[in-house]
C-alpha positions as CSV (number, residue, x, y, z in Angstrom):
1,M,-134.3,196.9,63.5
2,D,-134.7,200.8,62.7
3,L,-134.3,202.9,65.7
4,T,-137.4,204.6,65.3
5,L,-139.6,201.5,65.0
6,I,-138.2,200.0,68.3
7,V,-138.4,203.2,70.2
8,V,-142.2,203.6,69.0
9,L,-142.6,199.5,70.1
10,V,-141.1,200.2,73.5
11,I,-143.4,203.3,74.2
12,A,-146.3,201.6,73.0
13,L,-145.4,198.4,75.3
14,A,-144.6,201.0,78.2
15,L,-148.1,202.6,77.9
16,F,-149.8,199.0,78.1
17,F,-147.8,198.3,81.0
18,D,-149.3,201.6,82.7
19,F,-152.7,200.3,81.6
20,T,-152.2,197.1,83.5
21,N,-150.9,198.9,86.1
22,G,-154.2,201.0,86.7
23,F,-156.5,198.0,86.5
24,H,-154.1,196.0,88.7
25,D,-154.0,198.6,91.5
26,T,-157.6,200.0,91.4
27,A,-158.3,197.6,94.6
28,N,-155.7,199.7,96.9
29,A,-158.1,202.8,96.9
30,M,-161.5,201.3,96.1
31,A,-162.0,198.1,97.6
32,T,-162.8,199.1,101.1
33,P,-165.2,201.8,100.2
34,I,-167.2,199.4,97.5
35,A,-167.3,196.5,100.4
36,T,-168.7,199.0,102.8
37,G,-171.1,200.3,100.9
38,A,-169.7,204.1,100.9
39,L,-169.2,204.0,96.9
40,R,-170.9,202.1,93.8
41,P,-168.6,199.9,92.4
42,K,-168.6,201.7,88.8
43,I,-168.7,205.2,90.6
44,A,-165.7,203.7,92.6
45,V,-163.5,203.1,89.6
46,A,-164.7,206.3,87.7
47,L,-163.6,208.5,90.7
48,A,-160.3,206.5,91.1
49,A,-159.5,206.9,87.3
50,V,-160.1,210.8,87.5
51,L,-157.7,211.3,90.5
52,N,-155.1,208.7,88.9
53,L,-155.0,211.4,86.0
54,I,-154.8,214.1,88.3
55,G,-152.1,212.8,90.3
56,A,-149.9,211.8,87.6
57,F,-149.1,215.6,87.1
58,L,-148.0,216.4,90.7
59,S,-144.7,215.1,90.7
60,T,-142.2,213.5,88.6
61,E,-139.2,212.8,91.3
62,V,-140.1,208.8,90.9
63,A,-140.1,209.0,87.3
64,K,-136.4,210.1,87.6
65,T,-135.3,207.7,90.3
66,I,-136.1,205.0,87.2
67,S,-134.8,207.0,84.4
68,G,-131.6,208.3,86.0
69,G,-130.8,206.3,88.9
70,L,-131.8,202.5,88.5
71,I,-129.6,201.4,85.3
72,R,-126.1,202.9,85.5
73,E,-124.4,205.3,83.0
74,G,-121.4,204.5,81.0
75,E,-119.4,206.3,78.3
76,G,-121.6,205.5,75.4
77,G,-124.9,206.2,77.5
78,V,-126.9,204.3,79.8
79,F,-126.3,200.3,80.0
80,I,-129.6,199.4,78.7
81,T,-131.2,199.4,75.0
82,P,-134.6,199.9,73.7
83,E,-134.0,196.1,72.8
84,L,-133.7,195.2,76.7
85,I,-136.2,197.7,77.9
86,F,-138.7,196.1,75.6
87,A,-137.9,192.7,77.3
88,G,-138.1,194.1,80.7
89,L,-141.6,195.4,80.2
90,I,-142.6,191.7,78.8
91,G,-141.4,190.6,82.1
92,A,-143.5,193.2,84.0
93,I,-146.5,192.9,82.0
94,T,-146.7,189.2,82.1
95,W,-146.4,188.8,86.0
96,N,-149.1,191.5,85.9
97,M,-151.5,189.3,84.0
98,V,-150.6,186.2,85.6
99,T,-151.5,188.0,89.0
100,W,-154.5,189.3,87.6
101,L,-155.8,186.3,86.6
102,L,-155.2,184.7,90.0
103,G,-156.5,187.8,91.8
104,L,-153.5,188.0,94.0
105,P,-152.8,191.5,95.2
106,S,-148.9,191.6,94.0
107,S,-146.6,194.7,93.1
108,S,-146.8,196.2,89.6
109,S,-144.1,198.3,90.8
110,H,-141.9,195.6,91.6
111,A,-142.8,193.6,88.5
112,L,-141.4,196.4,86.7
113,F,-138.2,196.8,88.7
114,G,-137.7,193.2,88.2
115,G,-138.2,193.0,84.8
116,L,-135.8,195.9,84.1
117,I,-133.0,194.5,86.2
118,G,-133.1,191.0,84.7
119,A,-133.1,192.3,81.0
120,A,-130.0,194.8,82.1
121,L,-128.3,191.9,83.9
122,V,-128.2,189.8,80.6
123,G,-127.3,192.9,78.3
124,F,-124.8,194.2,80.2
125,G,-124.1,192.4,83.6
126,I,-123.9,193.4,86.7
127,Q,-122.5,196.5,86.4
128,A,-125.8,198.0,84.7
129,I,-127.3,198.1,88.0
130,D,-126.7,200.8,90.5
131,G,-126.8,198.8,94.0
132,G,-127.1,201.5,96.1
133,V,-130.4,203.2,94.4
134,V,-131.9,199.6,94.2
135,M,-131.4,199.4,98.1
136,S,-132.4,202.9,99.1
137,K,-135.1,203.9,96.9
138,I,-136.7,200.3,96.1
139,I,-135.7,197.7,98.7
140,L,-135.6,199.5,101.5
141,P,-138.9,201.4,101.1
142,A,-140.7,198.0,100.5
143,L,-139.5,197.0,103.7
144,L,-140.3,200.3,105.7
145,A,-143.2,201.7,103.8
146,P,-145.9,198.8,105.0
147,L,-144.4,198.9,108.1
148,T,-144.8,202.6,108.6
149,A,-148.4,202.6,107.1
150,G,-149.2,199.7,109.3
151,L,-148.3,201.8,112.5
152,V,-150.0,205.1,111.4
153,A,-153.0,202.7,110.8
154,F,-152.8,201.4,114.2
155,A,-152.6,204.7,115.9
156,A,-155.6,206.1,113.8
157,T,-157.6,203.2,114.8
158,K,-157.1,203.4,118.0
159,L,-157.5,207.1,118.2
160,A,-160.6,207.0,116.4
161,Y,-162.4,204.2,118.5
162,A,-161.3,206.3,121.7
163,I,-162.9,209.3,120.2
164,T,-166.1,207.5,119.6
165,R,-166.3,205.3,122.3
166,R,-169.6,206.5,123.5
167,Y,-171.0,204.2,120.3
168,D,-169.1,201.0,121.8
169,G,-172.6,199.5,122.3
170,R,-174.2,200.1,118.8
171,P,-173.7,197.8,116.1
172,D,-173.5,200.6,113.6
173,G,-172.7,203.9,115.7
174,R,-169.7,204.6,113.7
175,D,-171.5,204.6,110.5
176,G,-170.3,208.2,109.6
177,F,-167.0,207.2,108.8
178,R,-168.4,205.6,106.1
179,H,-169.3,208.7,104.5
180,A,-165.5,209.8,105.3
181,Q,-164.0,207.1,103.2
182,I,-165.2,208.9,100.3
183,F,-162.6,211.2,100.9
184,S,-159.8,208.8,102.3
185,S,-160.4,206.5,99.4
186,S,-160.1,209.5,97.1
187,L,-156.9,210.6,98.6
188,V,-155.4,206.9,98.0
189,A,-156.3,207.2,94.3
190,L,-154.6,210.6,94.0
191,A,-151.4,209.5,95.8
192,H,-151.5,206.1,93.5
193,G,-151.5,208.3,90.1
194,T,-148.5,210.2,91.8
195,N,-146.5,207.5,92.3
196,D,-147.2,204.8,89.9
197,A,-147.8,206.9,86.7
198,Q,-144.6,208.2,87.2
199,K,-142.8,204.6,86.8
200,T,-144.1,204.3,83.5
201,M,-143.0,208.2,82.7
202,G,-139.5,206.7,84.0
203,V,-139.3,204.0,81.6
204,I,-140.2,205.8,78.6
205,T,-137.7,208.8,79.2
206,L,-135.1,206.0,80.0
207,T,-135.5,204.7,76.5
208,L,-135.3,208.2,75.0
209,I,-132.0,208.6,76.6
210,S,-130.9,205.7,75.6
211,V,-130.9,206.6,72.3
212,G,-129.7,210.3,72.7
213,A,-133.0,211.8,72.1
214,Q,-132.8,213.3,75.5
215,P,-129.8,214.2,77.9
216,V,-128.8,211.9,80.6
217,G,-130.2,213.2,83.8
218,S,-133.4,214.8,82.3
219,G,-137.0,214.5,83.5
220,P,-140.0,213.3,81.4
221,E,-141.5,215.3,78.7
222,F,-144.7,216.8,78.9
223,W,-146.2,214.8,76.2
224,V,-144.9,211.5,78.4
225,V,-146.8,212.9,81.5
226,V,-150.0,213.4,79.4
227,T,-149.9,210.1,78.0
228,C,-149.0,208.1,81.1
229,A,-151.6,209.7,83.0
230,V,-154.2,209.1,80.5
231,A,-153.0,205.3,80.1
232,I,-153.2,204.6,83.8
233,A,-156.5,206.2,84.1
234,L,-158.0,204.1,81.4
235,G,-156.8,201.2,83.2
236,T,-158.1,202.3,86.5
237,Y,-161.5,202.6,85.0
238,M,-161.4,198.8,83.7
239,G,-161.6,198.1,87.2
240,G,-159.6,195.5,88.0
241,W,-162.3,193.5,89.3
242,R,-160.7,190.4,90.0
243,I,-158.3,192.1,92.7
244,I,-160.7,194.1,94.0
245,K,-162.8,190.9,94.9
246,T,-160.1,189.5,96.6
247,L,-159.4,192.6,98.9
248,G,-162.8,194.0,99.0
249,T,-165.2,191.3,99.7
250,G,-163.1,189.9,102.3
251,L,-162.7,193.5,103.9
252,T,-166.5,193.6,104.7
253,D,-166.0,192.7,108.4
254,V,-164.1,195.6,108.4
255,K,-165.5,198.6,110.0
256,P,-165.9,201.8,108.3
257,A,-163.8,203.6,110.7
258,Q,-160.9,201.1,110.2
259,G,-161.3,201.7,106.7
260,F,-161.0,205.1,106.7
261,A,-158.2,204.9,109.1
262,S,-156.4,202.7,107.0
263,E,-156.8,204.6,103.7
264,T,-155.5,207.9,105.5
265,A,-152.6,206.0,106.6
266,T,-151.6,204.9,103.2
267,A,-152.3,207.8,101.0
268,A,-150.1,209.8,103.7
269,T,-147.2,207.2,103.2
270,I,-147.5,207.0,99.5
271,L,-147.6,211.0,99.1
272,A,-144.3,211.1,101.5
273,S,-142.6,208.5,99.6
274,S,-143.6,210.1,96.0
275,H,-141.9,213.5,97.2
276,L,-138.8,211.8,98.5
277,G,-138.4,209.6,95.1
278,F,-139.1,206.2,96.4
279,A,-140.4,203.9,94.0
280,L,-142.8,202.0,96.6
281,S,-145.4,199.4,96.0
282,T,-148.8,200.9,96.8
283,T,-150.0,197.5,97.2
284,Q,-147.7,196.8,100.2
285,V,-148.7,199.7,101.7
286,A,-152.4,199.7,101.4
287,S,-151.9,195.7,103.1
288,G,-150.0,196.8,105.6
289,S,-152.4,199.5,106.5
290,V,-155.1,197.1,106.5
291,I,-153.3,194.9,109.1
292,G,-152.3,197.6,111.2
293,S,-156.1,198.9,111.5
294,G,-156.9,195.3,112.7
295,L,-154.6,195.4,115.2
296,G,-155.9,198.8,116.2
297,R,-159.7,197.6,117.0
298,R,-160.2,195.9,120.1
299,G,-162.0,192.2,119.2
300,S,-160.1,191.9,115.9
301,K,-158.0,189.2,114.8
302,V,-155.2,189.2,112.1
303,R,-154.9,186.3,110.2
304,W,-151.0,185.8,110.0
305,R,-151.4,182.8,108.0
306,T,-153.2,184.5,105.1
307,A,-151.0,187.8,105.6
308,G,-148.0,185.2,104.9
309,R,-149.3,184.2,101.7
310,I,-149.7,187.5,100.4
311,G,-146.2,188.3,101.7
312,I,-144.6,185.3,99.5
313,G,-146.4,186.6,96.4
314,W,-144.4,190.0,97.3
315,I,-141.4,188.0,97.5
316,L,-141.8,186.1,94.2
317,T,-142.4,189.3,92.4
318,L,-138.8,190.5,91.7
319,P,-137.3,187.2,90.7
320,A,-140.3,186.0,88.8
321,A,-140.4,189.3,86.5
322,G,-136.7,189.3,86.4
323,G,-136.6,185.8,85.0
324,V,-139.3,186.6,82.5
325,G,-137.5,189.7,81.6
326,A,-134.1,188.1,81.5
327,L,-135.6,185.2,79.1
328,A,-137.0,187.9,76.8
329,A,-134.0,189.7,76.8
330,V,-131.7,186.6,75.7
331,V,-134.2,186.6,72.6
332,A,-133.9,190.3,71.8
333,T,-130.2,189.8,71.7
334,M,-130.9,188.1,68.5
335,G,-131.8,191.1,66.6
336,V,-135.1,192.1,64.6
337,V,-136.2,188.2,64.5
338,G,-135.7,188.0,68.4
339,V,-137.8,191.0,69.2
340,L,-140.4,189.6,66.7
341,I,-140.7,186.6,68.5
342,D,-140.8,188.5,71.8
343,A,-143.6,190.3,70.5
344,V,-145.5,187.4,69.0
345,A,-144.9,185.4,72.3
346,A,-146.3,188.0,74.5
347,A,-149.1,188.8,72.7
348,V,-150.0,184.9,72.8
349,V,-149.5,184.9,76.6
350,I,-151.5,187.9,77.4
351,G,-154.2,186.8,74.9
352,G,-154.5,183.3,76.3
353,I,-154.6,184.8,79.9
354,F,-157.5,187.1,78.8
355,L,-159.2,184.1,77.2
356,W,-158.8,181.7,80.1
357,S,-160.3,184.6,82.5
358,R,-163.4,184.6,80.7
359,R,-164.2,181.5,82.1
360,D,-165.0,182.6,85.2
361,E,-165.7,186.5,84.6
362,V,-165.6,188.8,87.3
363,S,-167.6,192.4,86.7
364,H,-169.0,195.1,88.6
365,R,-172.1,193.2,88.6
366,N,-170.4,190.2,90.8
367,V,-167.6,191.6,92.6
368,L,-169.0,191.5,95.9
369,S,-170.6,187.8,95.5
370,E,-168.0,185.8,97.3
371,V,-165.5,186.2,99.7
372,A,-162.1,185.3,98.4
373,D,-159.8,183.7,100.8
374,S,-156.5,185.8,100.3
375,G,-158.3,189.2,101.1
376,R,-159.4,187.8,104.4
377,A,-156.5,189.2,106.2
378,V,-158.5,190.4,109.2
379,K,-161.4,189.3,110.8
380,I,-163.3,191.2,113.0
381,K,-165.5,190.2,116.0
382,R,-169.1,191.6,115.6
383,S,-170.0,194.2,118.1
384,P,-172.7,193.1,120.9
385,E,-176.1,194.0,120.8
386,P,-176.8,196.4,123.4
387,K,-178.7,194.8,126.5
388,R,-182.4,195.5,127.1
389,K,-183.5,197.0,130.5
390,V,-186.1,194.9,132.0
391,A,-189.0,196.5,133.1
392,P,-189.6,196.3,137.4
């Protein structure tokens, strides 16, 4: 296959992944403010889209982790080809679409890493993967970031309720935090653009480096930054209503003070990680913050069984996307025919998932109509009504 054609195909597929990343992860920032009534659904996703667009221009450290760290370099360049990157993207997009159909808040980031690792292993073997980078910039952040965000959210929730203790006897006495959620959720959306848009920038840059169009170790070109920013913003505006429904409707029992605390903790963790070049999962960070805020409020109960099911989804993401990416890579090594087979198979699977989703459509009109089981990680007891004094 002509080298220019395969590069164009990879860039197009990478931007489509960026689009799915946007609508898959909208819930991380906007599920809670939609659920508490701080923002209307369409306004919330529009705000998130704009902030994702802006955030994509703030840093490129995560992009460099993917383009110059995840895959090792050899004498002839990096140990991956555009055909293998194409296969890895198919693995990532397939897992994103499956989890979107199920309304499962999984990690788009780990789906991408799994797909690329699976494809590279098929093409060049274990020598293609830099284990140190995988451990230090992907695995360890996946373990530590949700824990860190949870601890920060726990402390912030404790502080918020201590400061406003005089409202304990009033069911909605802390309603002012609902307005503060507009700021905190916006900060999460900005942080998401800063971290997640860079992953696609890294993939496109890796593709250009693999064919010699860019020198090894260089960062993303400006046009790559712009196109990735636009793609993730458009995806975010589409809403990802199924996952918003999963996370948001189950969070309606979470008080605005908790929502503000968890969102602030999520944003702080993501922004710090982006600065250090850690390619973490914003979904895992957001979930850790929600659980931490639940533990921080007196009278709350964490449903560890449900949290465990979400955790299983996290564990499956890397190997599942890696398996699909490896299978697609085996087919892609057949040459032009293999790449075409992969492209047709991916189109059929993605189209089938989309048509299946139409049987039970979720949109901004019905996103809050039910309570989804996997979003009910934290259950809050209602505040007691204030006792009325009986006149003597």
